[in-house]
N, CA, C and O atoms as a GROMACS GRO file, in nm:
protein
  184
    1MET      N    1  -5.989   2.638   2.375
    1MET     CA    2  -5.878   2.594   2.303
    1MET      C    3  -5.867   2.436   2.285
    1MET      O    4  -5.875   2.366   2.385
    2SER      N    5  -5.853   2.388   2.179
    2SER     CA    6  -5.845   2.240   2.160
    2SER      C    7  -5.726   2.163   2.192
    2SER      O    8  -5.615   2.200   2.153
    3HIS      N    9  -5.738   2.077   2.247
    3HIS     CA   10  -5.621   1.990   2.271
    3HIS      C   11  -5.629   1.847   2.167
    3HIS      O   12  -5.734   1.813   2.111
    4SER      N   13  -5.511   1.779   2.154
    4SER     CA   14  -5.533   1.692   2.084
    4SER      C   15  -5.422   1.580   2.140
    4SER      O   16  -5.306   1.615   2.162
    5PHE      N   17  -5.465   1.450   2.160
    5PHE     CA   18  -5.343   1.338   2.222
    5PHE      C   19  -5.329   1.241   2.146
    5PHE      O   20  -5.413   1.208   2.062
    6THR      N   21  -5.226   1.188   2.165
    6THR     CA   22  -5.182   1.070   2.027
    6THR      C   23  -5.116   0.962   2.138
    6THR      O   24  -5.024   1.002   2.209
    7LYS      N   25  -5.154   0.861   2.148
    7LYS     CA   26  -5.038   0.742   2.185
    7LYS      C   27  -4.994   0.671   2.074
    7LYS      O   28  -5.067   0.647   1.978
    8LEU      N   29  -4.870   0.634   2.083
    8LEU     CA   30  -4.825   0.561   2.009
    8LEU      C   31  -4.732   0.444   2.069
    8LEU      O   32  -4.641   0.460   2.150
    9TRP      N   33  -4.780   0.301   2.002
    9TRP     CA   34  -4.771   0.186   2.090
    9TRP      C   35  -4.645   0.126   2.010
    9TRP      O   36  -4.655   0.139   1.888
   10ILE      N   37  -4.530   0.064   2.054
   10ILE     CA   38  -4.443   0.019   1.979
   10ILE      C   39  -4.392  -0.111   2.060
   10ILE      O   40  -4.361  -0.130   2.178
   11HIS      N   41  -4.397  -0.172   1.975
   11HIS     CA   42  -4.364  -0.335   2.010
   11HIS      C   43  -4.252  -0.352   1.970
   11HIS      O   44  -4.231  -0.321   1.853
   12THR      N   45  -4.127  -0.412   2.061
   12THR     CA   46  -3.957  -0.421   1.999
   12THR      C   47  -3.975  -0.550   2.011
   12THR      O   48  -4.048  -0.600   2.097
   13ILE      N   49  -3.911  -0.610   1.928
   13ILE     CA   50  -3.828  -0.754   1.910
   13ILE      C   51  -3.709  -0.748   1.912
   13ILE      O   52  -3.659  -0.674   1.828
   14LEU      N   53  -3.633  -0.808   1.991
   14LEU     CA   54  -3.451  -0.807   1.976
   14LEU      C   55  -3.409  -0.941   1.926
   14LEU      O   56  -3.410  -1.046   1.990
   15GLU      N   57  -3.368  -0.920   1.788
   15GLU     CA   58  -3.318  -1.051   1.764
   15GLU      C   59  -3.207  -1.042   1.663
   15GLU      O   60  -3.216  -0.956   1.576
   16THR      N   61  -3.076  -1.142   1.667
   16THR     CA   62  -2.988  -1.174   1.580
   16THR      C   63  -3.003  -1.230   1.458
   16THR      O   64  -3.098  -1.306   1.441
   17LYS      N   65  -2.920  -1.206   1.361
   17LYS     CA   66  -2.909  -1.280   1.252
   17LYS      C   67  -2.900  -1.448   1.280
   17LYS      O   68  -2.828  -1.494   1.369
   18ASN      N   69  -2.968  -1.518   1.209
   18ASN     CA   70  -2.946  -1.671   1.279
   18ASN      C   71  -2.990  -1.712   1.413
   18ASN      O   72  -3.000  -1.826   1.459
   19ARG      N   73  -3.013  -1.601   1.467
   19ARG     CA   74  -3.055  -1.630   1.600
   19ARG      C   75  -2.971  -1.685   1.725
   19ARG      O   76  -2.998  -1.760   1.818
   20GLN      N   77  -2.834  -1.600   1.677
   20GLN     CA   78  -2.696  -1.628   1.732
   20GLN      C   79  -2.682  -1.571   1.895
   20GLN      O   80  -2.642  -1.457   1.922
   21GLU      N   81  -2.715  -1.655   1.975
   21GLU     CA   82  -2.693  -1.590   2.118
   21GLU      C   83  -2.572  -1.502   2.145
   21GLU      O   84  -2.462  -1.554   2.126
   22LEU      N   85  -2.576  -1.384   2.186
   22LEU     CA   86  -2.495  -1.311   2.230
   22LEU      C   87  -2.501  -1.236   2.370
   22LEU      O   88  -2.405  -1.191   2.434
   23ILE      N   89  -2.562  -1.234   2.386
   23ILE     CA   90  -2.592  -1.215   2.583
   23ILE      C   91  -2.592  -1.347   2.620
   23ILE      O   92  -2.660  -1.446   2.596
   24ASP      N   93  -2.459  -1.308   2.714
   24ASP     CA   94  -2.444  -1.407   2.811
   24ASP      C   95  -2.518  -1.471   2.944
   24ASP      O   96  -2.521  -1.396   3.042
   25TYR      N   97  -2.563  -1.573   2.955
   25TYR     CA   98  -2.682  -1.605   3.056
   25TYR      C   99  -2.664  -1.552   3.196
   25TYR      O  100  -2.750  -1.555   3.284
   26ALA      N  101  -2.514  -1.491   3.209
   26ALA     CA  102  -2.503  -1.428   3.351
   26ALA      C  103  -2.546  -1.316   3.363
   26ALA      O  104  -2.581  -1.268   3.471
   27ILE      N  105  -2.550  -1.250   3.242
   27ILE     CA  106  -2.570  -1.095   3.260
   27ILE      C  107  -2.725  -1.075   3.233
   27ILE      O  108  -2.783  -0.974   3.274
   28GLU      N  109  -2.786  -1.168   3.168
   28GLU     CA  110  -2.891  -1.167   3.089
   28GLU      C  111  -3.014  -1.088   3.176
   28GLU      O  112  -3.068  -0.992   3.120
   29LYS      N  113  -3.058  -1.128   3.315
   29LYS     CA  114  -3.141  -1.075   3.423
   29LYS      C  115  -3.135  -0.961   3.409
   29LYS      O  116  -3.230  -0.892   3.372
   30GLN      N  117  -2.992  -0.908   3.441
   30GLN     CA  118  -2.934  -0.766   3.497
   30GLN      C  119  -2.982  -0.674   3.356
   30GLN      O  120  -3.055  -0.576   3.366
   31LEU      N  121  -2.937  -0.716   3.247
   31LEU     CA  122  -2.952  -0.638   3.128
   31LEU      C  123  -3.120  -0.641   3.118
   31LEU      O  124  -3.163  -0.530   3.088
   32TYR      N  125  -3.202  -0.720   3.132
   32TYR     CA  126  -3.341  -0.703   3.143
   32TYR      C  127  -3.346  -0.621   3.209
   32TYR      O  128  -3.354  -0.512   3.152
   33ASP      N  129  -3.345  -0.618   3.359
   33ASP     CA  130  -3.391  -0.556   3.418
   33ASP      C  131  -3.368  -0.411   3.416
   33ASP      O  132  -3.451  -0.327   3.450
   34CYS      N  133  -3.221  -0.384   3.364
   34CYS     CA  134  -3.197  -0.216   3.333
   34CYS      C  135  -3.286  -0.188   3.214
   34CYS      O  136  -3.308  -0.068   3.202
   35ILE      N  137  -3.330  -0.247   3.145
   35ILE     CA  138  -3.368  -0.197   3.029
   35ILE      C  139  -3.530  -0.191   3.062
   35ILE      O  140  -3.593  -0.108   2.997
   36ARG      N  141  -3.592  -0.262   3.145
   36ARG     CA  142  -3.714  -0.234   3.217
   36ARG      C  143  -3.731  -0.118   3.290
   36ARG      O  144  -3.824  -0.037   3.279
   37GLU      N  145  -3.624  -0.113   3.374
   37GLU     CA  146  -3.605   0.020   3.486
   37GLU      C  147  -3.610   0.136   3.349
   37GLU      O  148  -3.715   0.200   3.348
   38GLU      N  149  -3.527   0.166   3.254
   38GLU     CA  150  -3.505   0.259   3.178
   38GLU      C  151  -3.647   0.308   3.110
   38GLU      O  152  -3.679   0.425   3.087
   39LEU      N  153  -3.718   0.202   3.087
   39LEU     CA  154  -3.822   0.226   3.016
   39LEU      C  155  -3.952   0.277   3.097
   39LEU      O  156  -4.035   0.355   3.052
   40ASN      N  157  -3.952   0.217   3.225
   40ASN     CA  158  -4.040   0.274   3.385
   40ASN      C  159  -3.998   0.422   3.356
   40ASN      O  160  -4.088   0.500   3.325
   41GLU      N  161  -3.889   0.464   3.362
   41GLU     CA  162  -3.861   0.617   3.386
   41GLU      C  163  -3.881   0.696   3.280
   41GLU      O  164  -3.883   0.818   3.294
   42LEU      N  165  -3.898   0.638   3.162
   42LEU     CA  166  -3.948   0.716   3.034
   42LEU      C  167  -4.107   0.683   3.066
   42LEU      O  168  -4.178   0.741   2.983
   43GLY      N  169  -4.150   0.639   3.120
   43GLY     CA  170  -4.338   0.636   3.145
   43GLY      C  171  -4.386   0.525   3.045
   43GLY      O  172  -4.499   0.535   2.997
   44CYS      N  173  -4.298   0.408   3.008
   44CYS     CA  174  -4.378   0.320   2.931
   44CYS      C  175  -4.446   0.244   2.982
   44CYS      O  176  -4.410   0.220   3.097
   45PRO      N  177  -4.554   0.177   2.942
   45PRO     CA  178  -4.637   0.115   3.014
   45PRO      C  179  -4.600  -0.023   2.990
   45PRO      O  180  -4.521  -0.052   2.900
   46ARG      N  181  -4.650  -0.105   3.061
   46ARG     CA  182  -4.596  -0.267   3.047
   46ARG      C  183  -4.682  -0.302   2.944
   46ARG      O  184  -4.679  -0.416   2.898
   0.00000   0.00000   0.00000
């Protein structure tokens, strides 16, 4: 039986209109850690 494997690489860039800062510096690290944790749980490589 034949198998085929596919890798889909996605590069995400988050940016706001006019580069307006919407993420408060007080929670920035916590937010990025949460996103990183979710991606790791989904099996996304770094």
